[in-house]
CHARMM internal coordinates of N, CA and C (Angstrom, degrees):
IC EDIT
DIST 1 N 1 CA 1.4536
DIST 1 CA 1 C 1.5232
ANGL 1 N 1 CA 1 C 108.99
DIST 1 C 2 N 1.3032
ANGL 1 CA 1 C 2 N 115.95
DIHE 1 N 1 CA 1 C 2 N 136.07
DIST 2 N 2 CA 1.4544
ANGL 1 C 2 N 2 CA 120.52
DIHE 1 CA 1 C 2 N 2 CA -177.10
DIST 2 CA 2 C 1.5290
ANGL 2 N 2 CA 2 C 110.77
DIHE 1 C 2 N 2 CA 2 C -79.31
DIST 2 C 3 N 1.3118
ANGL 2 CA 2 C 3 N 114.06
DIHE 2 N 2 CA 2 C 3 N 160.45
DIST 3 N 3 CA 1.4634
ANGL 2 C 3 N 3 CA 119.57
DIHE 2 CA 2 C 3 N 3 CA 177.71
DIST 3 CA 3 C 1.5191
ANGL 3 N 3 CA 3 C 110.78
DIHE 2 C 3 N 3 CA 3 C -70.23
DIST 3 C 4 N 1.3059
ANGL 3 CA 3 C 4 N 115.81
DIHE 3 N 3 CA 3 C 4 N 145.73
DIST 4 N 4 CA 1.4604
ANGL 3 C 4 N 4 CA 121.41
DIHE 3 CA 3 C 4 N 4 CA 178.33
DIST 4 CA 4 C 1.5177
ANGL 4 N 4 CA 4 C 108.63
DIHE 3 C 4 N 4 CA 4 C -82.66
DIST 4 C 5 N 1.2975
ANGL 4 CA 4 C 5 N 116.72
DIHE 4 N 4 CA 4 C 5 N 131.56
DIST 5 N 5 CA 1.4649
ANGL 4 C 5 N 5 CA 121.90
DIHE 4 CA 4 C 5 N 5 CA 174.46
DIST 5 CA 5 C 1.5193
ANGL 5 N 5 CA 5 C 107.33
DIHE 4 C 5 N 5 CA 5 C -92.02
DIST 5 C 6 N 1.3154
ANGL 5 CA 5 C 6 N 115.75
DIHE 5 N 5 CA 5 C 6 N 98.67
DIST 6 N 6 CA 1.4594
ANGL 5 C 6 N 6 CA 121.47
DIHE 5 CA 5 C 6 N 6 CA -171.89
DIST 6 CA 6 C 1.5231
ANGL 6 N 6 CA 6 C 112.76
DIHE 5 C 6 N 6 CA 6 C -63.79
DIST 6 C 7 N 1.3152
ANGL 6 CA 6 C 7 N 117.91
DIHE 6 N 6 CA 6 C 7 N -27.78
DIST 7 N 7 CA 1.4646
ANGL 6 C 7 N 7 CA 119.62
DIHE 6 CA 6 C 7 N 7 CA 179.03
DIST 7 CA 7 C 1.5296
ANGL 7 N 7 CA 7 C 110.24
DIHE 6 C 7 N 7 CA 7 C -63.68
DIST 7 C 8 N 1.3450
ANGL 7 CA 7 C 8 N 117.01
DIHE 7 N 7 CA 7 C 8 N -35.66
DIST 8 N 8 CA 1.4572
ANGL 7 C 8 N 8 CA 119.95
DIHE 7 CA 7 C 8 N 8 CA 178.95
DIST 8 CA 8 C 1.5241
ANGL 8 N 8 CA 8 C 111.67
DIHE 7 C 8 N 8 CA 8 C -73.24
DIST 8 C 9 N 1.3147
ANGL 8 CA 8 C 9 N 116.88
DIHE 8 N 8 CA 8 C 9 N -32.00
DIST 9 N 9 CA 1.4674
ANGL 8 C 9 N 9 CA 120.55
DIHE 8 CA 8 C 9 N 9 CA 174.37
DIST 9 CA 9 C 1.5271
ANGL 9 N 9 CA 9 C 109.26
DIHE 8 C 9 N 9 CA 9 C -64.04
DIST 9 C 10 N 1.3216
ANGL 9 CA 9 C 10 N 116.32
DIHE 9 N 9 CA 9 C 10 N -42.47
DIST 10 N 10 CA 1.4678
ANGL 9 C 10 N 10 CA 120.85
DIHE 9 CA 9 C 10 N 10 CA 178.42
DIST 10 CA 10 C 1.5288
ANGL 10 N 10 CA 10 C 111.12
DIHE 9 C 10 N 10 CA 10 C -62.30
DIST 10 C 11 N 1.3344
ANGL 10 CA 10 C 11 N 116.17
DIHE 10 N 10 CA 10 C 11 N -46.64
DIST 11 N 11 CA 1.4674
ANGL 10 C 11 N 11 CA 119.41
DIHE 10 CA 10 C 11 N 11 CA 178.45
DIST 11 CA 11 C 1.5302
ANGL 11 N 11 CA 11 C 111.29
DIHE 10 C 11 N 11 CA 11 C -60.74
DIST 11 C 12 N 1.3155
ANGL 11 CA 11 C 12 N 117.41
DIHE 11 N 11 CA 11 C 12 N -40.83
DIST 12 N 12 CA 1.4613
ANGL 11 C 12 N 12 CA 121.23
DIHE 11 CA 11 C 12 N 12 CA -179.76
DIST 12 CA 12 C 1.5310
ANGL 12 N 12 CA 12 C 111.08
DIHE 11 C 12 N 12 CA 12 C -64.97
DIST 12 C 13 N 1.3417
ANGL 12 CA 12 C 13 N 116.38
DIHE 12 N 12 CA 12 C 13 N -41.54
DIST 13 N 13 CA 1.4672
ANGL 12 C 13 N 13 CA 119.19
DIHE 12 CA 12 C 13 N 13 CA 179.06
DIST 13 CA 13 C 1.5217
ANGL 13 N 13 CA 13 C 111.11
DIHE 12 C 13 N 13 CA 13 C -66.80
DIST 13 C 14 N 1.3189
ANGL 13 CA 13 C 14 N 117.63
DIHE 13 N 13 CA 13 C 14 N -41.63
DIST 14 N 14 CA 1.4668
ANGL 13 C 14 N 14 CA 120.22
DIHE 13 CA 13 C 14 N 14 CA 178.58
DIST 14 CA 14 C 1.5254
ANGL 14 N 14 CA 14 C 111.05
DIHE 13 C 14 N 14 CA 14 C -64.36
DIST 14 C 15 N 1.3155
ANGL 14 CA 14 C 15 N 117.25
DIHE 14 N 14 CA 14 C 15 N -39.95
DIST 15 N 15 CA 1.4685
ANGL 14 C 15 N 15 CA 120.11
DIHE 14 CA 14 C 15 N 15 CA 177.68
DIST 15 CA 15 C 1.5262
ANGL 15 N 15 CA 15 C 110.79
DIHE 14 C 15 N 15 CA 15 C -64.83
DIST 15 C 16 N 1.3341
ANGL 15 CA 15 C 16 N 116.59
DIHE 15 N 15 CA 15 C 16 N -39.21
DIST 16 N 16 CA 1.4618
ANGL 15 C 16 N 16 CA 120.56
DIHE 15 CA 15 C 16 N 16 CA 177.70
DIST 16 CA 16 C 1.5217
ANGL 16 N 16 CA 16 C 111.20
DIHE 15 C 16 N 16 CA 16 C -63.23
DIST 16 C 17 N 1.3250
ANGL 16 CA 16 C 17 N 116.08
DIHE 16 N 16 CA 16 C 17 N -42.86
DIST 17 N 17 CA 1.4708
ANGL 16 C 17 N 17 CA 119.58
DIHE 16 CA 16 C 17 N 17 CA 178.19
DIST 17 CA 17 C 1.5292
ANGL 17 N 17 CA 17 C 111.17
DIHE 16 C 17 N 17 CA 17 C -65.05
DIST 17 C 18 N 1.3326
ANGL 17 CA 17 C 18 N 117.26
DIHE 17 N 17 CA 17 C 18 N -34.89
DIST 18 N 18 CA 1.4638
ANGL 17 C 18 N 18 CA 119.90
DIHE 17 CA 17 C 18 N 18 CA 177.31
DIST 18 CA 18 C 1.5290
ANGL 18 N 18 CA 18 C 110.93
DIHE 17 C 18 N 18 CA 18 C -66.35
DIST 18 C 19 N 1.3270
ANGL 18 CA 18 C 19 N 116.87
DIHE 18 N 18 CA 18 C 19 N -39.83
DIST 19 N 19 CA 1.4606
ANGL 18 C 19 N 19 CA 120.26
DIHE 18 CA 18 C 19 N 19 CA 177.95
DIST 19 CA 19 C 1.5276
ANGL 19 N 19 CA 19 C 110.31
DIHE 18 C 19 N 19 CA 19 C -65.65
DIST 19 C 20 N 1.3348
ANGL 19 CA 19 C 20 N 116.36
DIHE 19 N 19 CA 19 C 20 N -40.50
DIST 20 N 20 CA 1.4706
ANGL 19 C 20 N 20 CA 119.67
DIHE 19 CA 19 C 20 N 20 CA 177.64
DIST 20 CA 20 C 1.5253
ANGL 20 N 20 CA 20 C 110.20
DIHE 19 C 20 N 20 CA 20 C -64.55
DIST 20 C 21 N 1.3342
ANGL 20 CA 20 C 21 N 116.70
DIHE 20 N 20 CA 20 C 21 N -38.27
DIST 21 N 21 CA 1.4658
ANGL 20 C 21 N 21 CA 120.37
DIHE 20 CA 20 C 21 N 21 CA 179.49
DIST 21 CA 21 C 1.5270
ANGL 21 N 21 CA 21 C 110.99
DIHE 20 C 21 N 21 CA 21 C -63.96
DIST 21 C 22 N 1.3214
ANGL 21 CA 21 C 22 N 117.10
DIHE 21 N 21 CA 21 C 22 N -35.10
DIST 22 N 22 CA 1.4660
ANGL 21 C 22 N 22 CA 119.95
DIHE 21 CA 21 C 22 N 22 CA 176.83
DIST 22 CA 22 C 1.5241
ANGL 22 N 22 CA 22 C 109.64
DIHE 21 C 22 N 22 CA 22 C -59.26
DIST 22 C 23 N 1.3169
ANGL 22 CA 22 C 23 N 116.54
DIHE 22 N 22 CA 22 C 23 N -47.22
DIST 23 N 23 CA 1.4684
ANGL 22 C 23 N 23 CA 120.25
DIHE 22 CA 22 C 23 N 23 CA 178.93
DIST 23 CA 23 C 1.5148
ANGL 23 N 23 CA 23 C 112.74
DIHE 22 C 23 N 23 CA 23 C -62.74
DIST 23 C 24 N 1.3272
ANGL 23 CA 23 C 24 N 116.59
DIHE 23 N 23 CA 23 C 24 N -40.72
DIST 24 N 24 CA 1.4683
ANGL 23 C 24 N 24 CA 120.26
DIHE 23 CA 23 C 24 N 24 CA 179.36
DIST 24 CA 24 C 1.5218
ANGL 24 N 24 CA 24 C 110.77
DIHE 23 C 24 N 24 CA 24 C -63.85
DIST 24 C 25 N 1.3370
ANGL 24 CA 24 C 25 N 115.83
DIHE 24 N 24 CA 24 C 25 N -45.30
DIST 25 N 25 CA 1.4647
ANGL 24 C 25 N 25 CA 118.62
DIHE 24 CA 24 C 25 N 25 CA -178.92
DIST 25 CA 25 C 1.5243
ANGL 25 N 25 CA 25 C 112.33
DIHE 24 C 25 N 25 CA 25 C -69.63
DIST 25 C 26 N 1.3275
ANGL 25 CA 25 C 26 N 118.02
DIHE 25 N 25 CA 25 C 26 N -29.99
DIST 26 N 26 CA 1.4659
ANGL 25 C 26 N 26 CA 119.88
DIHE 25 CA 25 C 26 N 26 CA 173.72
DIST 26 CA 26 C 1.5240
ANGL 26 N 26 CA 26 C 108.86
DIHE 25 C 26 N 26 CA 26 C -63.95
DIST 26 C 27 N 1.3298
ANGL 26 CA 26 C 27 N 115.75
DIHE 26 N 26 CA 26 C 27 N -43.35
DIST 27 N 27 CA 1.4687
ANGL 26 C 27 N 27 CA 119.90
DIHE 26 CA 26 C 27 N 27 CA 179.23
DIST 27 CA 27 C 1.5157
ANGL 27 N 27 CA 27 C 112.51
DIHE 26 C 27 N 27 CA 27 C -63.32
DIST 27 C 28 N 1.3287
ANGL 27 CA 27 C 28 N 116.41
DIHE 27 N 27 CA 27 C 28 N -35.22
DIST 28 N 28 CA 1.4636
ANGL 27 C 28 N 28 CA 120.19
DIHE 27 CA 27 C 28 N 28 CA 179.17
DIST 28 CA 28 C 1.5244
ANGL 28 N 28 CA 28 C 112.42
DIHE 27 C 28 N 28 CA 28 C -80.98
DIST 28 C 29 N 1.3148
ANGL 28 CA 28 C 29 N 116.70
DIHE 28 N 28 CA 28 C 29 N -16.17
DIST 29 N 29 CA 1.4574
ANGL 28 C 29 N 29 CA 120.43
DIHE 28 CA 28 C 29 N 29 CA -179.79
DIST 29 CA 29 C 1.5148
ANGL 29 N 29 CA 29 C 113.48
DIHE 28 C 29 N 29 CA 29 C 81.14
DIST 29 C 30 N 1.3232
ANGL 29 CA 29 C 30 N 117.50
DIHE 29 N 29 CA 29 C 30 N 26.13
DIST 30 N 30 CA 1.4566
ANGL 29 C 30 N 30 CA 122.49
DIHE 29 CA 29 C 30 N 30 CA -177.71
DIST 30 CA 30 C 1.5244
ANGL 30 N 30 CA 30 C 109.76
DIHE 29 C 30 N 30 CA 30 C -99.78
DIST 30 C 31 N 1.3130
ANGL 30 CA 30 C 31 N 116.26
DIHE 30 N 30 CA 30 C 31 N 104.65
DIST 31 N 31 CA 1.4649
ANGL 30 C 31 N 31 CA 120.77
DIHE 30 CA 30 C 31 N 31 CA 179.69
DIST 31 CA 31 C 1.5269
ANGL 31 N 31 CA 31 C 110.98
DIHE 30 C 31 N 31 CA 31 C -67.45
DIST 31 C 32 N 1.3179
ANGL 31 CA 31 C 32 N 117.09
DIHE 31 N 31 CA 31 C 32 N -37.69
DIST 32 N 32 CA 1.4642
ANGL 31 C 32 N 32 CA 120.85
DIHE 31 CA 31 C 32 N 32 CA 179.95
DIST 32 CA 32 C 1.5335
ANGL 32 N 32 CA 32 C 109.93
DIHE 31 C 32 N 32 CA 32 C -64.10
DIST 32 C 33 N 1.3217
ANGL 32 CA 32 C 33 N 117.40
DIHE 32 N 32 CA 32 C 33 N -41.11
DIST 33 N 33 CA 1.4563
ANGL 32 C 33 N 33 CA 121.26
DIHE 32 CA 32 C 33 N 33 CA 177.69
DIST 33 CA 33 C 1.5157
ANGL 33 N 33 CA 33 C 112.39
DIHE 32 C 33 N 33 CA 33 C -64.23
DIST 33 C 34 N 1.3264
ANGL 33 CA 33 C 34 N 116.92
DIHE 33 N 33 CA 33 C 34 N -40.54
DIST 34 N 34 CA 1.4685
ANGL 33 C 34 N 34 CA 121.16
DIHE 33 CA 33 C 34 N 34 CA 178.66
DIST 34 CA 34 C 1.5199
ANGL 34 N 34 CA 34 C 109.64
DIHE 33 C 34 N 34 CA 34 C -63.55
DIST 34 C 35 N 1.3172
ANGL 34 CA 34 C 35 N 116.69
DIHE 34 N 34 CA 34 C 35 N -47.04
DIST 35 N 35 CA 1.4672
ANGL 34 C 35 N 35 CA 120.61
DIHE 34 CA 34 C 35 N 35 CA -179.53
DIST 35 CA 35 C 1.5230
ANGL 35 N 35 CA 35 C 110.46
DIHE 34 C 35 N 35 CA 35 C -63.12
DIST 35 C 36 N 1.3219
ANGL 35 CA 35 C 36 N 117.10
DIHE 35 N 35 CA 35 C 36 N -43.15
DIST 36 N 36 CA 1.4576
ANGL 35 C 36 N 36 CA 120.55
DIHE 35 CA 35 C 36 N 36 CA 178.82
DIST 36 CA 36 C 1.5120
ANGL 36 N 36 CA 36 C 112.37
DIHE 35 C 36 N 36 CA 36 C -62.92
DIST 36 C 37 N 1.3231
ANGL 36 CA 36 C 37 N 116.69
DIHE 36 N 36 CA 36 C 37 N -39.22
DIST 37 N 37 CA 1.4638
ANGL 36 C 37 N 37 CA 120.49
DIHE 36 CA 36 C 37 N 37 CA 179.08
DIST 37 CA 37 C 1.5223
ANGL 37 N 37 CA 37 C 111.40
DIHE 36 C 37 N 37 CA 37 C -68.92
DIST 37 C 38 N 1.3094
ANGL 37 CA 37 C 38 N 117.11
DIHE 37 N 37 CA 37 C 38 N -37.23
DIST 38 N 38 CA 1.4668
ANGL 37 C 38 N 38 CA 120.38
DIHE 37 CA 37 C 38 N 38 CA 177.32
DIST 38 CA 38 C 1.5198
ANGL 38 N 38 CA 38 C 110.21
DIHE 37 C 38 N 38 CA 38 C -66.03
DIST 38 C 39 N 1.3203
ANGL 38 CA 38 C 39 N 116.96
DIHE 38 N 38 CA 38 C 39 N -42.75
DIST 39 N 39 CA 1.4658
ANGL 38 C 39 N 39 CA 120.94
DIHE 38 CA 38 C 39 N 39 CA 177.77
DIST 39 CA 39 C 1.5301
ANGL 39 N 39 CA 39 C 109.98
DIHE 38 C 39 N 39 CA 39 C -61.83
DIST 39 C 40 N 1.3200
ANGL 39 CA 39 C 40 N 116.81
DIHE 39 N 39 CA 39 C 40 N -43.88
DIST 40 N 40 CA 1.4667
ANGL 39 C 40 N 40 CA 120.70
DIHE 39 CA 39 C 40 N 40 CA 178.53
DIST 40 CA 40 C 1.5271
ANGL 40 N 40 CA 40 C 110.79
DIHE 39 C 40 N 40 CA 40 C -62.41
DIST 40 C 41 N 1.3259
ANGL 40 CA 40 C 41 N 117.55
DIHE 40 N 40 CA 40 C 41 N -41.87
DIST 41 N 41 CA 1.4574
ANGL 40 C 41 N 41 CA 121.41
DIHE 40 CA 40 C 41 N 41 CA 179.26
DIST 41 CA 41 C 1.5265
ANGL 41 N 41 CA 41 C 111.17
DIHE 40 C 41 N 41 CA 41 C -62.01
DIST 41 C 42 N 1.3196
ANGL 41 CA 41 C 42 N 117.31
DIHE 41 N 41 CA 41 C 42 N -45.79
DIST 42 N 42 CA 1.4632
ANGL 41 C 42 N 42 CA 120.92
DIHE 41 CA 41 C 42 N 42 CA 179.81
DIST 42 CA 42 C 1.5254
ANGL 42 N 42 CA 42 C 110.29
DIHE 41 C 42 N 42 CA 42 C -63.13
DIST 42 C 43 N 1.3348
ANGL 42 CA 42 C 43 N 117.11
DIHE 42 N 42 CA 42 C 43 N -41.16
DIST 43 N 43 CA 1.4656
ANGL 42 C 43 N 43 CA 120.79
DIHE 42 CA 42 C 43 N 43 CA 179.57
DIST 43 CA 43 C 1.5304
ANGL 43 N 43 CA 43 C 111.17
DIHE 42 C 43 N 43 CA 43 C -65.17
DIST 43 C 44 N 1.3101
ANGL 43 CA 43 C 44 N 117.05
DIHE 43 N 43 CA 43 C 44 N -45.00
DIST 44 N 44 CA 1.4730
ANGL 43 C 44 N 44 CA 121.19
DIHE 43 CA 43 C 44 N 44 CA -179.18
DIST 44 CA 44 C 1.5302
ANGL 44 N 44 CA 44 C 110.15
DIHE 43 C 44 N 44 CA 44 C -63.71
DIST 44 C 45 N 1.3212
ANGL 44 CA 44 C 45 N 117.19
DIHE 44 N 44 CA 44 C 45 N -44.47
DIST 45 N 45 CA 1.4630
ANGL 44 C 45 N 45 CA 120.28
DIHE 44 CA 44 C 45 N 45 CA 179.05
DIST 45 CA 45 C 1.5307
ANGL 45 N 45 CA 45 C 110.42
DIHE 44 C 45 N 45 CA 45 C -64.23
DIST 45 C 46 N 1.3214
ANGL 45 CA 45 C 46 N 116.72
DIHE 45 N 45 CA 45 C 46 N -38.48
DIST 46 N 46 CA 1.4683
ANGL 45 C 46 N 46 CA 120.72
DIHE 45 CA 45 C 46 N 46 CA 177.31
DIST 46 CA 46 C 1.5168
ANGL 46 N 46 CA 46 C 111.87
DIHE 45 C 46 N 46 CA 46 C -62.94
DIST 46 C 47 N 1.3445
ANGL 46 CA 46 C 47 N 116.57
DIHE 46 N 46 CA 46 C 47 N -44.12
DIST 47 N 47 CA 1.4595
ANGL 46 C 47 N 47 CA 120.09
DIHE 46 CA 46 C 47 N 47 CA 177.44
DIST 47 CA 47 C 1.5297
ANGL 47 N 47 CA 47 C 110.39
DIHE 46 C 47 N 47 CA 47 C -62.14
DIST 47 C 48 N 1.3145
ANGL 47 CA 47 C 48 N 117.10
DIHE 47 N 47 CA 47 C 48 N -39.72
DIST 48 N 48 CA 1.4566
ANGL 47 C 48 N 48 CA 120.72
DIHE 47 CA 47 C 48 N 48 CA -179.95
DIST 48 CA 48 C 1.5219
ANGL 48 N 48 CA 48 C 112.19
DIHE 47 C 48 N 48 CA 48 C -63.89
DIST 48 C 49 N 1.3255
ANGL 48 CA 48 C 49 N 117.10
DIHE 48 N 48 CA 48 C 49 N -46.79
DIST 49 N 49 CA 1.4555
ANGL 48 C 49 N 49 CA 120.24
DIHE 48 CA 48 C 49 N 49 CA 179.78
DIST 49 CA 49 C 1.5219
ANGL 49 N 49 CA 49 C 111.26
DIHE 48 C 49 N 49 CA 49 C -67.11
DIST 49 C 50 N 1.3348
ANGL 49 CA 49 C 50 N 117.37
DIHE 49 N 49 CA 49 C 50 N -37.46
DIST 50 N 50 CA 1.4596
ANGL 49 C 50 N 50 CA 120.90
DIHE 49 CA 49 C 50 N 50 CA 177.44
DIST 50 CA 50 C 1.5226
ANGL 50 N 50 CA 50 C 111.01
DIHE 49 C 50 N 50 CA 50 C -64.56
DIST 50 C 51 N 1.3236
ANGL 50 CA 50 C 51 N 116.63
DIHE 50 N 50 CA 50 C 51 N -43.15
DIST 51 N 51 CA 1.4566
ANGL 50 C 51 N 51 CA 120.70
DIHE 50 CA 50 C 51 N 51 CA 178.39
DIST 51 CA 51 C 1.5215
ANGL 51 N 51 CA 51 C 110.77
DIHE 50 C 51 N 51 CA 51 C -63.13
DIST 51 C 52 N 1.3176
ANGL 51 CA 51 C 52 N 117.07
DIHE 51 N 51 CA 51 C 52 N -41.74
DIST 52 N 52 CA 1.4655
ANGL 51 C 52 N 52 CA 120.97
DIHE 51 CA 51 C 52 N 52 CA 179.72
DIST 52 CA 52 C 1.5215
ANGL 52 N 52 CA 52 C 110.65
DIHE 51 C 52 N 52 CA 52 C -63.70
DIST 52 C 53 N 1.3189
ANGL 52 CA 52 C 53 N 117.14
DIHE 52 N 52 CA 52 C 53 N -41.36
DIST 53 N 53 CA 1.4597
ANGL 52 C 53 N 53 CA 120.45
DIHE 52 CA 52 C 53 N 53 CA 179.11
DIST 53 CA 53 C 1.5184
ANGL 53 N 53 CA 53 C 110.68
DIHE 52 C 53 N 53 CA 53 C -63.58
DIST 53 C 54 N 1.3344
ANGL 53 CA 53 C 54 N 117.96
DIHE 53 N 53 CA 53 C 54 N -44.68
DIST 54 N 54 CA 1.4640
ANGL 53 C 54 N 54 CA 121.14
DIHE 53 CA 53 C 54 N 54 CA 179.92
DIST 54 CA 54 C 1.5194
ANGL 54 N 54 CA 54 C 111.35
DIHE 53 C 54 N 54 CA 54 C -63.76
DIST 54 C 55 N 1.3235
ANGL 54 CA 54 C 55 N 116.95
DIHE 54 N 54 CA 54 C 55 N -40.99
DIST 55 N 55 CA 1.4610
ANGL 54 C 55 N 55 CA 120.24
DIHE 54 CA 54 C 55 N 55 CA 179.18
DIST 55 CA 55 C 1.5218
ANGL 55 N 55 CA 55 C 111.09
DIHE 54 C 55 N 55 CA 55 C -67.68
DIST 55 C 56 N 1.3258
ANGL 55 CA 55 C 56 N 117.18
DIHE 55 N 55 CA 55 C 56 N -36.28
DIST 56 N 56 CA 1.4657
ANGL 55 C 56 N 56 CA 120.57
DIHE 55 CA 55 C 56 N 56 CA 178.75
DIST 56 CA 56 C 1.5274
ANGL 56 N 56 CA 56 C 110.26
DIHE 55 C 56 N 56 CA 56 C -67.22
DIST 56 C 57 N 1.3395
ANGL 56 CA 56 C 57 N 117.11
DIHE 56 N 56 CA 56 C 57 N -38.92
DIST 57 N 57 CA 1.4610
ANGL 56 C 57 N 57 CA 120.48
DIHE 56 CA 56 C 57 N 57 CA 179.24
DIST 57 CA 57 C 1.5238
ANGL 57 N 57 CA 57 C 111.76
DIHE 56 C 57 N 57 CA 57 C -66.99
DIST 57 C 58 N 1.3356
ANGL 57 CA 57 C 58 N 117.84
DIHE 57 N 57 CA 57 C 58 N -29.50
DIST 58 N 58 CA 1.4654
ANGL 57 C 58 N 58 CA 122.05
DIHE 57 CA 57 C 58 N 58 CA 178.25
DIST 58 CA 58 C 1.5292
ANGL 58 N 58 CA 58 C 112.20
DIHE 57 C 58 N 58 CA 58 C -90.33
DIST 58 C 59 N 1.3231
ANGL 58 CA 58 C 59 N 117.04
DIHE 58 N 58 CA 58 C 59 N 6.88
DIST 59 N 59 CA 1.4628
ANGL 58 C 59 N 59 CA 124.04
DIHE 58 CA 58 C 59 N 59 CA -178.28
DIST 59 CA 59 C 1.5176
ANGL 59 N 59 CA 59 C 112.62
DIHE 58 C 59 N 59 CA 59 C 55.94
DIST 59 C 60 N 1.3192
ANGL 59 CA 59 C 60 N 116.79
DIHE 59 N 59 CA 59 C 60 N 40.92
DIST 60 N 60 CA 1.4516
ANGL 59 C 60 N 60 CA 121.93
DIHE 59 CA 59 C 60 N 60 CA 176.98
DIST 60 CA 60 C 1.5216
ANGL 60 N 60 CA 60 C 112.01
DIHE 59 C 60 N 60 CA 60 C -97.91
DIST 60 C 61 N 1.3120
ANGL 60 CA 60 C 61 N 116.97
DIHE 60 N 60 CA 60 C 61 N -5.07
DIST 61 N 61 CA 1.4736
ANGL 60 C 61 N 61 CA 120.34
DIHE 60 CA 60 C 61 N 61 CA 177.69
DIST 61 CA 61 C 1.4997
ANGL 61 N 61 CA 61 C 110.83
DIHE 60 C 61 N 61 CA 61 C -104.06
END
COOR INIT
IC SEED 1 N 1 CA 1 C
IC BUILD
């Protein structure tokens, strides 16, 4: 079994919470909250892909 990369687990959990926040803010009718959650989701996913690329280039994956 391979080692767990905890940074990717963290990114996945944060992205999941951002997706849940989108649903919550839709239910509350808050457009600002929805937009903020979408921005946070895009940023978190971007950080995750950037981190994966850097780790792949250093042969850490």
